[in-house]
Kinemage of the C-alpha trace (Angstrom):
@kinemage 1
@onewidth
@group {chain A} dominant
@subgroup {mainchain}
@vectorlist {calphas} color= white
{ca met a 1} P 72.626 -37.376 -1.175
{ca thr a 2} L 71.236 -40.193 0.924
{ca ile a 3} L 73.299 -40.730 4.120
{ca thr a 4} L 73.516 -44.309 5.309
{ca pro a 5} L 72.314 -44.713 9.053
{ca thr a 6} L 75.299 -45.713 11.172
{ca phe a 7} L 73.520 -45.540 14.678
{ca his a 8} L 70.346 -46.731 15.935
{ca ile a 9} L 68.040 -44.686 18.270
{ca ile a 10} L 65.088 -45.931 20.003
{ca leu a 11} L 62.713 -42.955 20.888
{ca val a 12} L 60.536 -43.828 23.662
{ca glu a 13} L 57.793 -41.009 23.536
{ca asp a 14} L 53.866 -41.080 23.596
{ca asp a 15} L 53.384 -37.758 21.866
{ca asn a 16} L 53.193 -39.095 18.389
{ca glu a 17} L 53.339 -35.759 16.611
{ca leu a 18} L 56.549 -34.819 18.635
{ca ala a 19} L 57.999 -38.182 18.188
{ca glu a 20} L 57.545 -38.049 14.312
{ca leu a 21} L 59.138 -34.621 14.273
{ca ile a 22} L 62.157 -35.881 16.286
{ca gln a 23} L 62.603 -39.007 13.988
{ca asp a 24} L 62.374 -36.815 10.738
{ca phe a 25} L 65.000 -34.441 12.127
{ca leu a 26} L 67.474 -37.297 13.176
{ca gln a 27} L 67.012 -39.135 10.058
{ca asn a 28} L 68.472 -36.251 8.115
{ca tyr a 29} L 71.692 -37.117 9.812
{ca glu a 30} L 73.363 -40.654 10.487
{ca phe a 31} L 70.598 -42.092 12.563
{ca ser a 32} L 67.869 -44.500 12.060
{ca val a 33} L 65.094 -43.911 14.651
{ca ser a 34} L 62.571 -46.410 15.924
{ca ile a 35} L 59.438 -45.000 18.043
{ca val a 36} L 57.829 -46.804 20.953
{ca gly a 37} L 54.813 -45.086 22.482
{ca asp a 38} L 54.455 -46.816 25.783
{ca gly a 39} L 56.985 -47.867 28.767
{ca ile a 40} L 55.730 -51.520 28.871
{ca arg a 41} L 56.748 -52.171 25.266
{ca ala a 42} L 59.899 -50.076 25.538
{ca val a 43} L 61.476 -52.417 27.914
{ca asp a 44} L 61.353 -55.589 25.636
{ca thr a 45} L 62.283 -53.463 22.489
{ca ile a 46} L 65.305 -51.972 24.061
{ca leu a 47} L 66.714 -55.176 25.577
{ca ser a 48} L 66.047 -57.305 22.271
{ca gln a 49} L 67.487 -54.534 19.866
{ca gln a 50} L 70.217 -53.006 21.892
{ca pro a 51} L 70.182 -49.797 20.169
{ca asp a 52} L 73.146 -47.350 20.392
{ca leu a 53} L 71.047 -44.700 22.364
{ca val a 54} L 67.691 -44.388 23.768
{ca ile a 55} L 65.749 -41.192 24.375
{ca leu a 56} L 63.363 -41.897 27.123
{ca asp a 57} L 60.596 -39.704 28.215
{ca val a 58} L 59.833 -39.693 31.958
{ca met a 59} L 55.961 -39.442 31.611
{ca leu a 60} L 54.692 -42.463 29.747
{ca pro a 61} L 51.528 -44.526 29.845
{ca gly a 62} L 51.871 -47.999 31.205
{ca gln a 63} L 55.105 -47.649 32.939
{ca ser a 64} L 57.016 -44.470 33.496
{ca gly a 65} L 60.374 -43.543 32.224
{ca met a 66} L 61.892 -44.054 35.458
{ca asp a 67} L 60.644 -47.534 36.005
{ca val a 68} L 61.980 -48.339 32.261
{ca cys a 69} L 65.334 -46.850 32.885
{ca arg a 70} L 65.502 -49.058 36.016
{ca ala a 71} L 64.384 -52.092 34.290
{ca ile a 72} L 66.808 -51.959 31.100
{ca arg a 73} L 69.943 -50.699 32.776
{ca ser a 74} L 71.335 -54.098 33.936
{ca gly a 75} L 70.822 -55.559 30.681
{ca tyr a 76} L 71.485 -52.667 28.179
{ca thr a 77} L 74.884 -51.264 27.854
{ca gly a 78} L 74.013 -48.263 25.509
{ca met a 79} L 73.394 -44.617 26.352
{ca ile a 80} L 70.111 -43.362 27.896
{ca leu a 81} L 69.118 -39.798 27.294
{ca met a 82} L 66.125 -38.898 29.373
{ca gln a 83} L 63.531 -36.052 28.660
{ca thr a 84} L 60.997 -34.416 30.764
{ca ala a 85} L 58.386 -31.631 30.257
{ca leu a 86} L 59.438 -30.003 33.828
{ca asp a 87} L 62.822 -28.674 34.566
{ca asp a 88} L 62.723 -30.494 37.994
{ca asp a 89} L 66.147 -31.130 39.671
{ca ile a 90} L 64.755 -34.010 41.649
{ca asp a 91} L 63.751 -35.707 38.366
{ca gln a 92} L 67.078 -35.345 36.955
{ca val a 93} L 68.779 -36.644 40.054
{ca met a 94} L 66.593 -39.569 40.097
{ca gly a 95} L 67.144 -40.324 36.359
{ca leu a 96} L 70.764 -40.140 36.648
{ca glu a 97} L 71.009 -42.326 39.882
{ca leu a 98} L 68.825 -44.996 37.951
{ca gly a 99} L 71.645 -45.130 35.355
{ca ala a 100} L 70.647 -42.256 32.809
{ca asp a 101} L 73.599 -40.821 31.221
{ca asp a 102} L 72.158 -37.349 30.406
{ca tyr a 103} L 68.941 -35.135 30.761
{ca ile a 104} L 67.182 -32.829 28.518
{ca val a 105} L 64.024 -30.579 29.068
{ca lys a 106} L 61.316 -30.495 26.472
{ca gln a 107} L 60.926 -28.916 24.022
{ca val a 108} L 64.686 -28.968 23.280
{ca lys a 109} L 65.852 -27.232 20.163
{ca pro a 110} L 66.523 -29.830 17.491
{ca arg a 111} L 70.329 -28.696 17.006
{ca leu a 112} L 70.886 -28.951 20.776
{ca leu a 113} L 69.272 -32.315 21.024
{ca leu a 114} L 71.616 -33.342 18.065
{ca ser a 115} L 74.398 -32.020 19.846
{ca arg a 116} L 73.799 -33.941 23.156
{ca ile a 117} L 73.213 -37.121 21.032
{ca arg a 118} L 76.606 -36.899 19.339
{ca ala a 119} L 78.323 -36.150 22.693
{ca leu a 120} L 76.833 -39.075 24.409
{ca leu a 121} L 77.828 -41.283 21.319
{ca arg a 122} L 81.395 -40.152 21.398
{ca arg a 123} L 81.579 -40.892 25.018
{ca gln a 124} L 80.147 -44.422 24.499
{ca glu a 125} L 82.809 -44.985 21.774
{ca arg a 126} L 85.597 -43.813 24.237
{ca thr a 127} L 84.222 -46.254 26.786
{ca leu a 128} L 83.890 -49.253 24.414
{ca ser a 129} L 87.402 -48.540 23.131
{ca ser a 130} L 88.988 -48.679 26.870
{ca lys a 131} L 86.580 -51.099 28.394
{ca his a 132} L 85.574 -53.451 25.580
{ca glu a 133} L 86.652 -56.338 27.330
{ca leu a 134} L 87.499 -57.607 30.647
{ca arg a 135} L 90.255 -60.353 30.755
{ca phe a 136} L 91.448 -62.353 33.629
{ca gly a 137} L 94.024 -65.034 32.492
{ca asp a 138} L 92.008 -67.592 30.576
{ca leu a 139} L 88.539 -65.718 31.021
{ca ala a 140} L 87.459 -63.062 28.694
{ca ile a 141} L 84.128 -61.134 28.956
{ca asn a 142} L 82.985 -59.088 25.852
{ca leu a 143} L 81.058 -56.133 27.086
{ca gln a 144} L 79.777 -55.119 23.749
{ca his a 145} L 78.606 -58.577 22.553
{ca arg a 146} L 77.812 -59.801 26.077
{ca ser a 147} L 79.888 -62.979 25.269
{ca val a 148} L 82.250 -65.035 27.348
{ca glu a 149} L 85.190 -67.365 26.461
{ca leu a 150} L 87.120 -69.522 28.872
{ca asn a 151} L 90.169 -71.339 27.961
{ca gln a 152} L 89.325 -70.011 24.440
{ca gln a 153} L 86.217 -71.648 24.241
{ca ala a 154} L 82.967 -69.817 23.887
{ca ile a 155} L 80.629 -70.239 26.763
{ca lys a 156} L 76.928 -69.754 26.451
{ca leu a 157} L 75.217 -67.997 29.335
{ca thr a 158} L 71.800 -66.820 30.064
{ca thr a 159} L 71.367 -63.077 30.673
{ca ser a 160} L 71.345 -63.483 34.510
{ca glu a 161} L 74.215 -65.712 34.436
{ca phe a 162} L 76.159 -63.113 32.570
{ca glu a 163} L 75.090 -60.475 34.857
{ca leu a 164} L 76.279 -62.459 37.823
{ca leu a 165} L 79.651 -63.363 36.184
{ca leu a 166} L 80.141 -59.964 35.161
{ca leu a 167} L 79.658 -58.643 38.976
{ca leu a 168} L 81.956 -61.215 40.353
{ca ala a 169} L 84.469 -60.253 37.466
{ca lys a 170} L 84.481 -56.542 38.314
{ca asn a 171} L 85.448 -57.507 42.005
{ca val a 172} L 87.820 -60.366 40.946
{ca gly a 173} L 89.698 -61.687 43.861
{ca glu a 174} L 87.250 -60.085 46.225
{ca val a 175} L 84.248 -61.502 48.286
{ca val a 176} L 80.668 -60.460 46.939
{ca ser a 177} L 78.270 -60.895 49.529
{ca arg a 178} L 75.034 -62.540 48.964
{ca asp a 179} L 73.270 -59.131 49.657
{ca asp a 180} L 75.292 -57.473 47.076
{ca ile a 181} L 74.348 -60.053 44.605
{ca ala a 182} L 70.611 -59.754 45.322
{ca gln a 183} L 70.845 -56.003 45.025
{ca his a 184} L 72.565 -56.055 41.675
{ca ile a 185} L 70.342 -58.747 39.981
{ca arg a 186} L 67.013 -58.353 41.795
{ca gly a 187} L 67.023 -54.947 43.242
{ca phe a 188} L 66.503 -55.870 46.986
{ca glu a 189} L 68.178 -57.052 49.983
{ca tyr a 190} L 69.057 -60.634 50.655
{ca asp a 191} L 66.814 -61.991 53.545
{ca gly a 192} L 69.148 -64.510 54.839
{ca leu a 193} L 66.706 -67.468 53.846
{ca asp a 194} L 66.230 -66.842 50.122
{ca arg a 195} L 68.280 -69.761 48.360
{ca ser a 196} L 67.913 -68.338 44.850
{ca ile a 197} L 71.336 -66.611 44.922
{ca asp a 198} L 72.845 -69.990 45.630
{ca arg a 199} L 71.033 -71.704 42.894
{ca arg a 200} L 72.106 -69.026 40.692
{ca ile a 201} L 75.750 -69.476 41.451
{ca ser a 202} L 75.321 -73.227 40.990
{ca arg a 203} L 73.992 -72.735 37.377
{ca leu a 204} L 76.779 -70.383 36.677
{ca arg a 205} L 79.362 -72.790 37.896
{ca arg a 206} L 77.733 -75.594 35.768
{ca ser a 207} L 77.981 -73.389 32.650
{ca leu a 208} L 81.490 -72.536 33.347
{ca asn a 209} L 82.200 -76.461 34.186
{ca asp a 210} L 83.282 -75.465 37.524
{ca asp a 211} L 82.823 -78.469 39.640
{ca pro a 212} L 80.027 -77.577 42.217
{ca asn a 213} L 81.200 -80.235 44.705
{ca gln a 214} L 84.823 -78.803 44.535
{ca pro a 215} L 84.647 -75.315 42.920
{ca glu a 216} L 87.728 -73.763 41.854
{ca leu a 217} L 86.724 -70.906 39.709
{ca ile a 218} L 83.869 -69.272 42.092
{ca lys a 219} L 84.644 -70.063 45.538
{ca thr a 220} L 82.104 -70.124 48.357
{ca ile a 221} L 83.223 -68.101 51.314
{ca arg a 222} L 81.134 -69.696 54.082
{ca gly a 223} L 78.820 -67.208 55.665
{ca val a 224} L 79.896 -64.147 53.544
{ca gly a 225} L 79.295 -64.901 49.799
{ca tyr a 226} L 81.294 -65.787 46.622
{ca gln a 227} L 84.714 -65.046 45.210
{ca leu a 228} L 85.878 -65.158 41.590
{ca cys a 229} L 89.412 -66.822 42.192
{ca met a 230} L 92.204 -65.266 40.066
{ca thr a 231} L 94.645 -68.142 40.624
{ca ser a 232} L 92.226 -70.603 38.865
{ca leu a 233} L 92.095 -68.330 35.899
{ca gly a 234} L 95.832 -68.249 35.215
{ca ala a 235} L 95.895 -64.419 36.020
């Protein structure tokens, strides 16, 4: 009997023989598996395809698995299972701190790999069911589809605008500093002179039809940062 795949996995592995063995094994169950052989291609492939789960090798040509994990985490909401040839606690801690959801050591037995994958997907399903959407009055942010509605109207946002809005929404009613925004979006501290954060806020305001001269939705807290205002959302 042919099993129709219900989950998509991207396997980032440069060992072709091993990758094909894992692919063949998982395709006997409910998974479709795509193989990517290097870290550089992996980032674009994962972000564009948004698979249910990524199996990510640490040692990769072009770009390490750690770098891939760091690059995709803000734009990818699925699960990341990292694997390495070494049982190294430091690698495991680094991977988890960068956003990996679990860690396995090569060569893992196929049945154990299957068990870990299924556990992660069950966890993802529970997370989506409880955190599928953030809603504050007239503003709704769908985390799975990365879509936004304001006053029941769909709002088109770029990836960076969505990430910025999501950061403000997760801290709704509180002031988010420019440094926090820079760290979240760009990965380094705000230097006090860079105006790119202010420009990002201005573009987000325009997308949300929030008057940049008299903003009501995203308030500027002078000398500190920005605040998503609950009262303007009808919340």
